[in-house]
C-alpha positions as a Python dict, from the first residue, in 0.01 Angstrom:
ca = {
    (1, 'X'): (0, 0, 0),
    (2, 'X'): (34, 194, -275),
    (3, 'X'): (-83, 504, -457),
    (4, 'X'): (-115, 486, -822),
    (5, 'X'): (-190, 808, -1091),
    (6, 'X'): (-431, 749, -1327),
    (7, 'X'): (-487, 1089, -1479),
    (8, 'X'): (-260, 1391, -1468),
    (9, 'X'): (-244, 1735, -1606),
    (10, 'X'): (-22, 2063, -1545),
    (11, 'X'): (-162, 2415, -1538),
    (12, 'X'): (18, 2727, -1521),
    (13, 'X'): (-104, 2992, -1245),
    (14, 'X'): (18, 3374, -1343),
    (15, 'X'): (-287, 3604, -1278),
    (16, 'X'): (-602, 3601, -1080),
    (17, 'X'): (-780, 3487, -1366),
    (18, 'X'): (-664, 3156, -1353),
    (19, 'X'): (-770, 3086, -1052),
    (20, 'X'): (-1145, 2988, -1173),
    (21, 'X'): (-1057, 2762, -1438),
    (22, 'X'): (-819, 2572, -1223),
    (23, 'X'): (-1124, 2518, -951),
    (24, 'X'): (-1331, 2408, -1245),
    (25, 'X'): (-1071, 2144, -1346),
    (26, 'X'): (-1028, 2006, -949),
    (27, 'X'): (-1398, 1984, -962),
    (28, 'X'): (-1424, 1776, -1271),
    (29, 'X'): (-1145, 1559, -1123),
    (30, 'X'): (-1375, 1520, -821),
    (31, 'X'): (-1688, 1431, -1023),
    (32, 'X'): (-1469, 1164, -1227),
    (33, 'X'): (-1373, 973, -948),
    (34, 'X'): (-1721, 963, -786),
    (35, 'X'): (-1652, 1217, -494),
    (36, 'X'): (-1925, 1365, -336),
    (37, 'X'): (-2053, 1732, -301),
    (38, 'X'): (-1912, 1741, 29),
    (39, 'X'): (-1603, 1613, -57),
    (40, 'X'): (-1557, 1840, -372),
    (41, 'X'): (-1623, 2142, -172),
    (42, 'X'): (-1374, 2069, 97),
    (43, 'X'): (-1091, 2023, -219),
    (44, 'X'): (-1211, 2339, -393),
    (45, 'X'): (-1192, 2504, -81),
    (46, 'X'): (-841, 2367, -9),
    (47, 'X'): (-735, 2450, -359),
    (48, 'X'): (-838, 2807, -354),
    (49, 'X'): (-671, 2896, -35),
    (50, 'X'): (-353, 2733, -164),
    (51, 'X'): (-380, 2908, -548),
    (52, 'X'): (-426, 3198, -383),
    (53, 'X'): (-103, 3159, -186),
    (54, 'X'): (99, 3078, -485),
    (55, 'X'): (16, 3389, -627),
    (56, 'X'): (5, 3587, -331),
    (57, 'X'): (364, 3496, -141),
    (58, 'X'): (481, 3270, -449),
    (59, 'X'): (456, 3535, -739),
    (60, 'X'): (260, 3249, -902),
    (61, 'X'): (358, 2881, -1037),
    (62, 'X'): (244, 2554, -1171),
    (63, 'X'): (-53, 2341, -1040),
    (64, 'X'): (-52, 1954, -1077),
    (65, 'X'): (-398, 1777, -1065),
    (66, 'X'): (-422, 1406, -1049),
    (67, 'X'): (-679, 1125, -1042),
    (68, 'X'): (-488, 886, -765),
    (69, 'X'): (-610, 542, -647),
    (70, 'X'): (-503, 332, -303),
    (71, 'X'): (-643, -10, -332),
    (72, 'X'): (-1017, 34, -360),
    (73, 'X'): (-1016, 412, -288),
    (74, 'X'): (-981, 694, -545),
    (75, 'X'): (-916, 1066, -488),
    (76, 'X'): (-750, 1384, -653),
    (77, 'X'): (-387, 1497, -566),
    (78, 'X'): (-306, 1830, -658),
    (79, 'X'): (18, 2014, -624),
    (80, 'X'): (127, 2337, -573),
    (81, 'X'): (484, 2448, -708),
    (82, 'X'): (632, 2825, -663),
    (83, 'X'): (959, 2946, -707),
    (84, 'X'): (866, 3241, -468),
    (85, 'X'): (1110, 3303, -159),
    (86, 'X'): (1013, 3002, 40),
    (87, 'X'): (869, 2973, 398),
    (88, 'X'): (1089, 3077, 660),
    (89, 'X'): (957, 2885, 950),
    (90, 'X'): (693, 2625, 805),
    (91, 'X'): (576, 2549, 1234),
    (92, 'X'): (508, 2849, 1265),
    (93, 'X'): (296, 2888, 949),
    (94, 'X'): (82, 2575, 1061),
    (95, 'X'): (-56, 2732, 1348),
    (96, 'X'): (-376, 2871, 1392),
    (97, 'X'): (-391, 3270, 1380),
    (98, 'X'): (-6, 3264, 1223),
    (99, 'X'): (-21, 3523, 902),
    (100, 'X'): (209, 3749, 742),
    (101, 'X'): (-54, 3887, 548),
    (102, 'X'): (-283, 4044, 765),
    (103, 'X'): (-540, 3802, 704),
    (104, 'X'): (-713, 3537, 939),
    (105, 'X'): (-452, 3344, 946),
    (106, 'X'): (-643, 3014, 884),
    (107, 'X'): (-472, 2915, 518),
    (108, 'X'): (-222, 2677, 574),
    (109, 'X'): (-365, 2495, 898),
    (110, 'X'): (-722, 2497, 762),
    (111, 'X'): (-619, 2370, 429),
    (112, 'X'): (-502, 2052, 636),
    (113, 'X'): (-831, 1959, 811),
    (114, 'X'): (-1010, 2001, 488),
    (115, 'X'): (-802, 1733, 336),
    (116, 'X'): (-668, 1360, 433),
    (117, 'X'): (-352, 1424, 314),
    (118, 'X'): (-122, 1738, 351),
    (119, 'X'): (258, 1785, 284),
    (120, 'X'): (468, 2044, 254),
    (121, 'X'): (808, 2118, 139),
    (122, 'X'): (1004, 2466, 140),
    (123, 'X'): (1344, 2589, 50),
    (124, 'X'): (1392, 2987, 108),
    (125, 'X'): (1485, 3144, -182),
    (126, 'X'): (1423, 2837, -378),
    (127, 'X'): (1009, 2829, -341),
    (128, 'X'): (738, 2621, -206),
    (129, 'X'): (570, 2283, -310),
    (130, 'X'): (260, 2166, -111),
    (131, 'X'): (76, 1887, -215),
    (132, 'X'): (-293, 1792, -97),
    (133, 'X'): (-484, 1469, -147),
    (134, 'X'): (-878, 1426, -106),
    (135, 'X'): (-977, 1039, -113),
    (136, 'X'): (-1336, 998, -253),
    (137, 'X'): (-1452, 851, 105),
    (138, 'X'): (-1242, 1057, 351),
}
């Protein structure tokens, strides 16, 4: 099945004050596709975690928000792109309890559990791109 993009926007994230407006835009996209409050909350929580990683580890970057459809299902895809140092070991970073930032280490694996689709690409010295998709009925 082919996924198509219906609406798309890019938002630069360079400071902490950019987080709340981003969360609000992601919520707007969830509302537009008819997502339940629960699924909106999961998507916004995942977005919050990933945008904070983008600021903390990637030094800021760009977020692309898209409404997508896959057959009769609609959803929201959010892509986080930074030019930071990259992640040395994705397998380790995706384990519960692992943290380089003195946190609980639930960020990436916890985010993956909140969404329907999760993809991460990283290159040392060239940054990281994380793409999440939450489907209306997922």
